[in-house]
TIMARMI-947261 format. One record per residue (C-alpha): y, z, x. Coordinates in steps of 0.5 Angstrom, whole numbers, padded with zeros to 4 digits, always signed. Each point is the difference from the previous one (the first is absolute). Layout:
N
YZX/...
***
This chain:
340
+0030-0035-0017/+0003+0001-0007/+0007+0001+0000/+0001+0003-0007/+0002+0007-0001/-0005+0006+0000/-0001+0003-0006/-0005+0006-0002/-0004-0006-0005/-0001-0004+0006/-0002+0005+0005/-0005+0002-0006/-0003-0007-0001/-0001-0002+0008/-0003+0007+0001/-0005-0001-0006/-0001-0007+0003/-0002+0003+0007/-0004+0005-0004/-0004-0005-0003/-0001-0004+0006/-0003+0007+0003/-0005+0001-0005/-0002-0007+0000/-0001+0001+0008/-0003+0007-0001/-0006-0003-0005/-0001-0006+0005/-0001+0004+0006/-0004+0005-0003/-0005-0006-0003/+0000-0003+0007/-0005+0002+0006/-0006-0001+0004/-0004+0002-0006/+0001-0005-0006/+0001+0002-0007/+0001-0005-0005/+0008+0000-0003/-0002+0001-0007/-0005+0005+0001/+0005+0004+0005/+0006-0001-0004/-0004+0003-0006/-0003+0006+0005/+0007+0002+0002/+0003+0000-0007/-0005+0003-0003/-0002+0005+0006/+0007+0004-0002/-0003+0002-0006/-0007+0002+0003/-0004-0006-0002/-0003-0003+0006/-0006-0004-0004/+0003-0007+0003/-0001+0002+0007/-0006+0002+0004/+0000+0007+0003/+0001-0004+0007/+0006-0004-0003/+0003+0006-0003/+0000+0004+0007/+0003-0006+0003/+0006-0001-0005/+0002+0007-0001/-0002+0004+0006/+0001-0005+0006/+0005-0006-0002/+0004+0003-0006/+0002+0006+0004/+0002-0004+0006/+0004-0005-0004/+0004+0006-0003/+0001+0003+0007/+0002-0007+0003/+0005-0001-0005/+0003+0007+0001/+0001-0001+0007/+0003-0007+0000/+0005+0003-0006/+0002+0006+0005/+0001-0004+0006/+0004-0006-0003/+0004+0005-0004/+0001+0004+0007/+0002-0006+0003/+0005-0002-0005/+0004+0007+0001/-0001-0001+0008/+0003-0007+0000/+0006+0002-0004/+0002+0007+0003/-0001-0003+0007/+0003-0006-0001/-0005-0004+0004/-0004-0005-0003/-0006+0001+0005/-0001+0007-0002/-0006+0002-0003/-0003+0007-0003/-0003+0001+0007/+0007+0000+0004/+0001+0007+0001/-0006+0001+0004/-0004+0002-0006/-0006-0004+0001/-0001+0002+0008/+0000+0008-0002/-0005-0002-0006/-0004-0004+0005/+0000+0006+0005/-0002+0005-0005/-0006-0005-0003/-0003-0001+0007/+0000+0007+0002/-0004+0002-0006/-0004-0006+0000/-0002+0002+0008/+0000+0007-0001/-0001+0002-0007/-0003-0006-0004/-0005+0005-0003/+0005+0004-0005/+0001-0003-0006/+0007-0003-0002/+0002+0002+0008/+0002-0007+0002/+0005-0001-0006/+0003+0007+0001/+0001-0001+0007/+0003-0007-0001/+0005+0003-0005/+0002+0006+0004/+0001-0005+0006/+0004-0004-0004/+0004+0005-0003/+0001+0003+0007/+0003-0006+0002/+0005-0001-0006/+0002+0007+0002/+0001-0002+0007/+0004-0006-0001/+0005+0004-0005/+0001+0005+0005/+0001-0005+0006/+0004-0005-0005/+0004+0005-0004/+0008+0001+0002/+0005+0005-0002/+0003-0006-0005/-0007-0001-0003/-0006-0005+0001/+0002-0006+0005/-0004-0006-0002/+0000-0003+0007/-0001+0007+0003/-0006+0001-0005/-0003-0007+0002/+0001+0001+0008/-0004+0007-0001/-0005-0003-0004/-0002-0006+0005/+0000+0005+0006/-0004+0005-0004/-0005-0006-0002/+0000-0003+0007/-0002+0007+0003/-0006+0001-0005/-0002-0007+0001/-0001+0003+0007/-0004+0006-0002/-0004-0005-0005/-0002-0004+0006/-0002+0006+0004/-0005+0003-0006/-0003-0007-0001/-0001-0001+0007/-0004+0007+0001/-0004-0001-0007/-0007-0001+0000/-0003-0007-0003/-0002+0003-0006/+0007+0002-0002/+0003-0006+0002/-0002-0004-0006/+0003+0005-0005/+0006+0001+0004/+0001-0008+0000/-0001+0000-0008/+0005+0005-0001/+0006-0003+0005/-0001-0006-0004/-0001+0003-0007/-0006+0002-0003/-0001+0001-0008/-0007+0000+0000/-0001+0008+0000/+0004+0002-0005/-0002+0005-0005/+0002+0002-0007/+0003+0006+0003/+0004-0004+0005/+0003-0005-0006/+0002+0006-0004/+0003+0004+0005/+0004-0006+0003/+0001-0003-0006/+0004+0006-0002/+0004+0000+0006/+0002-0007+0000/+0002-0001-0007/+0004+0006+0000/+0003-0002+0006/+0002-0007-0003/+0003+0003-0006/+0004+0004+0004/+0003-0006+0004/+0001-0004-0006/+0004+0006-0003/+0005-0002+0005/+0000-0008-0001/+0007+0000-0002/+0002+0004+0005/-0003-0003+0005/+0003-0007-0002/+0007+0004+0001/-0002+0002+0007/-0002-0007+0002/+0006-0003-0002/+0004+0005+0004/+0000+0008+0002/+0007+0001-0001/+0000-0003-0006/-0005+0004-0003/+0003+0006+0003/+0007-0002-0004/-0005+0000-0006/-0002+0007+0001/-0007-0001+0002/-0003+0005+0005/-0002-0006+0005/-0003+0005+0005/-0004+0003-0005/-0003-0006-0003/-0002-0003+0007/-0004+0006+0001/-0003+0000-0006/-0002-0008+0000/-0002+0001+0008/-0004+0006-0002/-0004-0003-0006/-0001-0006+0003/-0003+0003+0006/-0004+0004-0004/-0003-0006-0003/-0001-0003+0006/-0004+0006+0003/-0004+0001-0006/-0002-0008+0000/-0001+0000+0008/-0004+0007+0000/-0005-0003-0005/-0001-0007+0001/+0002-0001+0008/+0006-0005+0002/+0001-0006-0004/+0005-0005+0003/+0005-0005-0003/-0001+0003-0008/+0006+0004+0001/+0004-0005+0004/-0001-0007-0004/-0001+0002-0007/+0007+0003-0001/+0003-0006+0003/-0004-0005-0005/+0002+0004-0006/+0007+0000+0003/+0000-0007+0001/-0003-0001-0007/+0004+0005-0004/+0006+0002+0003/+0002+0007+0004/+0001+0004-0006/-0004+0006+0001/-0001+0002-0007/-0004-0006+0000/-0002-0001+0007/-0004+0007+0000/-0005-0001-0005/-0001-0008+0001/-0002+0002+0007/-0004+0006-0002/-0004-0005-0005/+0000-0006+0005/-0002+0004+0006/-0006+0003-0004/-0002-0007-0002/+0001-0002+0007/-0005+0005+0003/-0005+0000-0005/-0001-0008+0001/+0000+0001+0008/-0005+0006+0000/-0004-0005-0005/+0000-0005+0005/-0001+0005+0006/-0007+0002-0003/-0002-0007-0003/+0002-0005+0005/-0006+0001+0005/-0006+0001-0003/-0004+0007+0001/+0006+0002+0005/+0007+0004-0002/+0006-0002+0003/+0006+0005+0001/+0005-0001-0005/+0006+0000+0005/-0003-0006+0003/+0001-0004-0007/+0007+0003-0001/+0002-0002+0007/-0003-0007+0000/+0003-0001-0007/+0007+0003+0002/+0001-0002+0007/+0001-0008-0002/+0004+0002-0006/+0005+0004+0004/+0001-0005+0005/+0001-0005-0006/+0005+0005-0003/+0004+0001+0007/+0000-0008+0001/+0003-0001-0007/+0005+0005+0002/+0002-0003+0006/+0001-0007-0003/
***
């Protein structure tokens, strides 16, 4: 890890490098798929396609690149960035290295809403993400009502409330799955393991607005978050409204997670391991850690989703399967490294 002092120039340089990596990953992922498109031909099609010149591509290739692959790549990047950024915030505020964006029970509430929609209201447009989002937001409100105290938000109480509510919703999920028809089980399974295949342009735009705005709200509190992590008493002495800042950070991160889960399903390990990787590589200063996790998390999920849709011919895996296969061994490595 680089021990040199963090300066604005250093933040810009590292952010720029990670942004370039993200662009390369996005272009590569867009060109990879079951239908082969030549590298040079695909690059020309992507570059000139923005200017309306699609003469480099066949009509079918144009549809594949711009209507199927590119929207999916963009959305995977948004979801990965949101989950990674939220993971950074939850791990910092809860002072728990095992915290992830779902730790307050958001995944359970969203899953109940989504499954109810799949079973009973699947014919209505936007119904699955809408009910999943409502379920996630309801869970956040419930956790805050249970975990709040007269003195403000208590991290341990919030954590316990999230675990208990998530366990309760898990029981409801099992009940709903057990009474669902076989036709719905495939859709439910993919949603519970993360599914980026059915994204629409409208969902990308709507989700992107929520996720980007949420990130900038969080990043605006990066310096303050550093002080709170160092010590809440010290932050109070410096004139920081700690409780107000914690509420802003918790709510913004929870909404980012709720939006990501509502549109993509439950994708594990992204918000858990990416913050650790970036923290080990770049340090714990949130002025750099947040944008680094945002960009690297986007790249990671794009790569994972590309593997999920190409590793088995003519078959698509839930992206959560790939993130778990990659994430679990690496997290075990991290735990063993800390234990040595």
